[in-house]
C-alpha positions as CSV (number, residue, x, y, z in Angstrom):
1,X,31.2,3.8,-83.5
2,X,28.9,6.1,-81.6
3,X,28.6,7.8,-78.3
4,X,25.4,9.1,-76.6
5,X,24.9,11.0,-73.4
6,X,22.0,9.6,-71.4
7,X,20.8,12.7,-69.5
8,X,17.5,11.3,-68.2
9,X,18.8,11.7,-64.6
10,X,20.5,15.0,-65.2
11,X,19.2,18.3,-63.8
12,X,22.3,20.1,-62.3
13,X,25.9,19.6,-61.2
14,X,26.2,16.6,-58.8
15,X,23.7,14.6,-60.8
16,X,24.4,11.6,-63.1
17,X,25.2,11.3,-66.8
18,X,25.5,7.8,-68.3
19,X,27.5,7.5,-71.5
20,X,26.6,4.9,-74.1
21,X,29.7,3.7,-76.1
22,X,28.6,1.7,-79.1
23,X,30.8,-0.4,-81.4
24,X,30.3,-3.4,-83.6
25,X,32.2,-6.6,-83.3
26,X,34.2,-7.2,-86.6
27,X,34.4,-10.4,-88.6
28,X,37.9,-11.8,-88.0
29,X,39.3,-15.0,-89.5
30,X,41.2,-15.7,-86.2
31,X,38.5,-14.5,-83.9
32,X,38.5,-11.5,-81.6
33,X,41.3,-11.4,-79.1
34,X,40.8,-7.9,-77.8
35,X,37.7,-5.8,-77.6
36,X,38.1,-2.7,-75.4
37,X,37.0,0.9,-75.1
38,X,38.8,3.7,-73.4
39,X,36.5,6.5,-72.3
40,X,38.2,9.9,-71.8
41,X,36.2,11.5,-69.0
42,X,36.1,15.3,-69.1
43,X,37.6,16.9,-65.9
44,X,34.0,17.9,-65.0
45,X,33.2,14.2,-64.6
46,X,34.1,11.4,-62.2
47,X,33.3,7.7,-62.5
48,X,30.3,6.9,-60.3
49,X,30.4,3.4,-58.9
50,X,27.6,2.5,-56.5
51,X,30.2,0.6,-54.4
52,X,33.4,2.6,-53.9
53,X,35.6,-0.5,-53.9
54,X,34.3,-1.8,-57.1
55,X,34.5,0.2,-60.3
56,X,32.4,-2.4,-62.2
57,X,29.2,-1.1,-60.5
58,X,29.5,2.0,-62.7
59,X,29.6,0.0,-65.9
60,X,27.2,-2.2,-67.8
61,X,27.9,-4.1,-71.1
62,X,24.9,-4.8,-73.3
63,X,25.0,-7.0,-76.4
64,X,22.5,-6.1,-79.2
65,X,20.4,-3.6,-77.3
66,X,17.7,-1.5,-78.9
67,X,17.7,2.3,-79.0
68,X,14.8,3.7,-77.0
69,X,14.1,7.4,-76.4
70,X,17.6,8.2,-77.6
71,X,19.5,5.7,-75.4
72,X,20.3,2.0,-75.5
73,X,18.4,-0.5,-73.4
74,X,17.6,-4.2,-73.4
75,X,19.6,-6.8,-75.2
76,X,21.8,-9.2,-73.3
77,X,23.7,-7.8,-70.3
78,X,27.1,-9.5,-69.8
79,X,28.0,-10.8,-66.4
80,X,30.5,-8.8,-64.4
81,X,33.0,-11.6,-64.8
82,X,33.0,-11.1,-68.6
83,X,34.7,-7.7,-68.5
84,X,37.2,-5.6,-66.5
85,X,37.2,-1.9,-65.6
86,X,40.3,0.1,-65.0
87,X,40.8,3.7,-64.2
88,X,44.1,4.8,-65.8
89,X,46.4,7.7,-65.0
90,X,45.1,11.2,-66.0
91,X,46.2,12.6,-69.3
92,X,48.2,15.8,-69.5
93,X,45.0,17.9,-70.1
94,X,43.4,16.5,-67.0
95,X,41.1,13.9,-68.5
96,X,40.5,10.5,-66.8
97,X,40.7,7.4,-69.0
98,X,38.4,4.6,-68.1
99,X,39.3,1.3,-69.8
100,X,36.6,-1.4,-70.2
101,X,37.9,-4.7,-71.6
102,X,36.1,-7.9,-72.5
103,X,37.7,-11.0,-71.0
104,X,39.3,-13.6,-73.3
105,X,39.2,-17.3,-72.6
106,X,42.1,-19.6,-72.0
107,X,42.6,-19.8,-75.8
108,X,43.0,-16.0,-75.9
109,X,39.7,-15.4,-77.8
110,X,36.6,-13.5,-76.6
111,X,33.5,-15.7,-76.8
112,X,31.0,-13.5,-75.0
113,X,30.3,-11.7,-78.2
114,X,30.2,-12.8,-81.9
115,X,30.9,-11.1,-85.2
116,X,28.4,-8.4,-86.2
117,X,27.1,-8.1,-82.6
118,X,26.5,-4.5,-81.5
119,X,28.1,-3.9,-78.1
120,X,27.1,-0.9,-75.9
121,X,29.2,-0.1,-72.9
122,X,27.3,2.1,-70.5
123,X,29.5,4.2,-68.1
124,X,27.9,6.0,-65.2
125,X,29.5,9.3,-64.2
126,X,28.8,12.0,-61.7
127,X,29.0,15.7,-62.7
128,X,31.5,17.2,-60.3
129,X,31.6,20.6,-61.9
130,X,30.4,22.5,-64.9
131,X,33.1,24.1,-67.2
132,X,33.0,27.9,-67.8
133,X,31.6,27.4,-71.2
134,X,28.8,25.2,-69.9
135,X,29.6,22.2,-72.2
136,X,30.8,18.8,-71.2
137,X,32.6,17.1,-74.0
138,X,33.5,13.4,-74.0
139,X,34.8,10.8,-76.4
140,X,36.2,7.3,-76.5
141,X,38.8,5.1,-78.2
142,X,37.5,1.8,-79.7
143,X,40.1,-1.0,-79.4
144,X,39.8,-4.2,-81.4
145,X,42.5,-6.8,-81.8
146,X,45.7,-5.0,-83.0
147,X,43.9,-1.6,-83.4
148,X,44.7,0.4,-80.3
149,X,45.0,4.1,-81.0
150,X,44.9,5.0,-77.3
151,X,48.0,3.1,-76.2
152,X,50.2,4.9,-78.8
153,X,50.4,7.9,-76.4
154,X,48.2,7.3,-73.3
155,X,49.3,10.5,-71.5
156,X,48.5,12.7,-74.6
157,X,46.2,10.6,-76.8
158,X,44.7,13.5,-78.8
159,X,41.0,13.6,-79.8
160,X,39.2,10.3,-79.6
161,X,37.8,8.8,-82.9
162,X,34.3,8.6,-81.4
163,X,32.8,11.7,-79.9
164,X,29.4,12.3,-78.3
165,X,26.7,13.0,-80.8
166,X,25.2,15.9,-78.8
167,X,27.0,17.3,-75.7
168,X,25.3,18.2,-72.4
169,X,25.0,21.9,-71.8
170,X,24.6,23.8,-68.5
171,X,23.8,27.4,-67.7
172,X,23.1,30.0,-65.0
173,X,20.6,32.7,-64.0
174,X,21.0,35.3,-61.4
175,X,19.1,38.4,-60.3
176,X,18.9,40.8,-57.3
177,X,16.1,40.7,-54.7
178,X,15.3,44.3,-53.5
179,X,12.6,46.1,-51.6
180,X,10.2,48.7,-53.1
181,X,12.0,51.8,-51.6
182,X,13.6,54.4,-53.8
183,X,17.0,53.0,-52.9
184,X,15.9,49.5,-53.9
185,X,17.7,48.0,-50.9
186,X,18.9,44.4,-51.1
187,X,16.9,41.8,-49.3
188,X,18.6,38.7,-47.9
189,X,16.9,35.4,-47.0
190,X,14.3,35.1,-49.8
191,X,14.0,31.5,-51.0
192,X,13.1,30.7,-54.6
193,X,12.4,27.4,-56.2
194,X,13.0,26.4,-59.8
195,X,10.0,25.3,-61.9
196,X,9.5,24.2,-65.4
197,X,7.3,26.3,-67.7
198,X,4.2,24.3,-66.5
199,X,4.8,25.3,-62.9
200,X,6.2,21.9,-61.8
201,X,9.2,22.0,-59.4
202,X,12.5,21.0,-61.0
203,X,14.1,18.2,-59.0
204,X,17.7,17.2,-58.7
205,X,18.9,13.7,-59.1
206,X,17.9,12.8,-55.5
207,X,14.4,14.1,-55.9
208,X,14.9,17.4,-54.1
209,X,13.4,20.6,-55.4
210,X,16.2,22.9,-56.7
211,X,16.2,26.2,-54.7
212,X,18.3,29.3,-54.3
213,X,18.4,31.9,-51.5
214,X,19.2,35.6,-51.8
215,X,22.6,36.4,-50.1
216,X,23.5,39.5,-48.0
217,X,23.7,41.5,-51.3
218,X,20.3,40.3,-52.4
219,X,21.8,38.1,-55.1
220,X,19.9,34.9,-56.1
221,X,22.0,32.6,-58.2
222,X,20.8,29.4,-59.9
223,X,24.1,27.9,-61.0
224,X,25.0,25.0,-63.3
225,X,21.5,24.0,-64.3
226,X,21.1,21.4,-67.1
227,X,19.7,23.0,-70.2
228,X,19.7,20.1,-72.7
229,X,22.0,18.7,-75.4
230,X,23.1,20.2,-78.7
231,X,26.0,20.0,-81.2
232,X,29.6,20.3,-79.9
233,X,30.7,23.9,-79.9
234,X,27.2,25.3,-80.0
235,X,27.1,28.0,-77.2
236,X,23.7,29.4,-78.1
237,X,21.6,27.0,-76.1
238,X,19.0,28.6,-73.8
239,X,16.1,27.3,-71.8
240,X,13.1,28.9,-70.1
241,X,12.2,28.1,-66.5
242,X,10.0,29.7,-63.9
243,X,11.2,30.9,-60.5
244,X,8.7,31.1,-57.6
245,X,9.3,32.6,-54.2
246,X,8.6,30.1,-51.4
247,X,9.9,32.1,-48.4
248,X,9.8,35.9,-48.0
249,X,12.1,37.9,-45.7
250,X,10.4,38.8,-42.4
251,X,8.0,41.6,-42.9
252,X,7.7,41.2,-46.7
253,X,5.0,39.6,-48.9
254,X,5.3,36.5,-51.0
255,X,5.1,37.1,-54.8
256,X,1.7,36.0,-56.1
257,X,3.0,34.6,-59.4
258,X,6.0,32.8,-60.7
259,X,8.4,34.7,-63.0
260,X,9.5,33.2,-66.3
261,X,13.2,33.6,-67.0
262,X,15.7,32.5,-69.6
263,X,18.8,30.6,-68.7
264,X,21.8,30.9,-71.0
265,X,24.6,28.4,-71.5
266,X,27.8,29.0,-69.5
267,X,28.7,30.3,-66.0
268,X,27.9,33.9,-65.2
269,X,29.9,36.4,-63.1
270,X,27.4,37.7,-60.4
271,X,29.7,40.6,-59.6
272,X,28.8,42.1,-63.1
273,X,25.2,43.3,-63.1
274,X,25.2,43.2,-66.9
275,X,25.1,39.4,-66.6
276,X,22.1,39.3,-64.4
277,X,18.4,39.4,-65.0
278,X,16.0,42.2,-63.9
279,X,15.7,42.9,-60.2
280,X,12.7,41.3,-58.5
281,X,11.0,43.8,-56.2
282,X,9.3,42.9,-52.8
283,X,6.8,45.1,-51.0
284,X,6.3,45.0,-47.2
285,X,3.5,43.0,-45.7
286,X,0.7,44.5,-43.6
287,X,1.0,41.6,-41.2
288,X,3.1,41.7,-38.0
289,X,6.8,41.4,-38.7
290,X,6.9,37.7,-38.0
291,X,7.2,34.8,-40.5
292,X,4.1,32.8,-40.7
293,X,5.9,29.5,-40.9
294,X,7.9,27.5,-38.4
295,X,8.0,28.0,-34.6
296,X,7.4,31.8,-34.7
297,X,4.3,31.2,-36.9
298,X,3.0,28.7,-34.3
299,X,3.5,31.2,-31.5
300,X,1.6,33.9,-33.5
301,X,-1.3,31.5,-34.2
302,X,-1.4,30.5,-30.5
303,X,-1.5,34.2,-29.4
304,X,-4.4,34.9,-31.8
305,X,-6.2,31.8,-30.5
306,X,-5.8,32.9,-26.9
307,X,-7.1,36.4,-27.7
308,X,-10.2,35.0,-29.4
309,X,-10.9,32.7,-26.4
310,X,-10.4,35.6,-24.0
311,X,-12.9,37.8,-26.0
312,X,-15.4,35.0,-26.0
313,X,-15.2,34.6,-22.2
314,X,-15.6,38.3,-21.7
315,X,-18.7,38.4,-23.9
316,X,-20.2,35.5,-22.0
317,X,-19.5,37.2,-18.7
318,X,-21.2,40.4,-19.9
319,X,-24.2,38.4,-21.1
320,X,-24.6,36.7,-17.8
321,X,-24.2,39.9,-15.9
322,X,-27.1,41.4,-17.9
323,X,-29.3,38.4,-17.3
324,X,-28.6,38.6,-13.5
325,X,-29.5,42.3,-13.4
326,X,-32.8,41.6,-15.1
327,X,-33.6,38.9,-12.6
């Protein structure tokens, strides 16, 4: 029994985690009559079917796959008719059981798998929230023939026999955006993008760059960002990112360089300055108090163009007047 979190498409809350549930088909004299798995989804997760009316679109069953880059791929994918998917009533601690069952034939035996086969059930979930501690735990109950530890107490089943090898971890970073006056007044409307340490934008699961904007108090908060995986209960995970300003408040300069910061596991309280990173200071621009992007930027460029054209016409007229006076 083994469970692995496939976080290849995970960058922040609202993204996808796929869970690989691995179990081996036992040798049984009378054959296998039941082969199920009940995955206990953490309250931070929800099953993510691609078709809302069909839970099966969130599940894939692979027979004898290979482990590649830490997750299971390949092998033989069972047809959707070979298994069922059921979302059961929530447990008393708020977890959602997802039961995947291989279908038996008319003789009551399962023939889609054979003894010693390795079966991996892949369950696609969406991260709907990050817990305060920043760790999403998840485990499953293997069920074979008469062995069914989940059904003994489905509303309070206890800890699953198979837990995730390394659990996904999330963390925050926040700081205050201020001007360069003595009072260090808060600046609202500054937009920052998240980058990796090589300067590449960090994208969410839909391919959009992750950004955060300073609020009325100047607070910029990058929340619930995926940091990686580590052992269950480990709360010391950190990860470095770069943050780069892409839009400055009107009348202020853009920062020339990205700033390297360290995200720590767990949520942070942005009302407590002790939890936040160092202030980022912005100085005023010598340019007119207009943004140089968008419609206002186009107007400014047009006015500059008109002024240059008018100056050229005036110089031409002066030159012609001089030539006429000489003639």
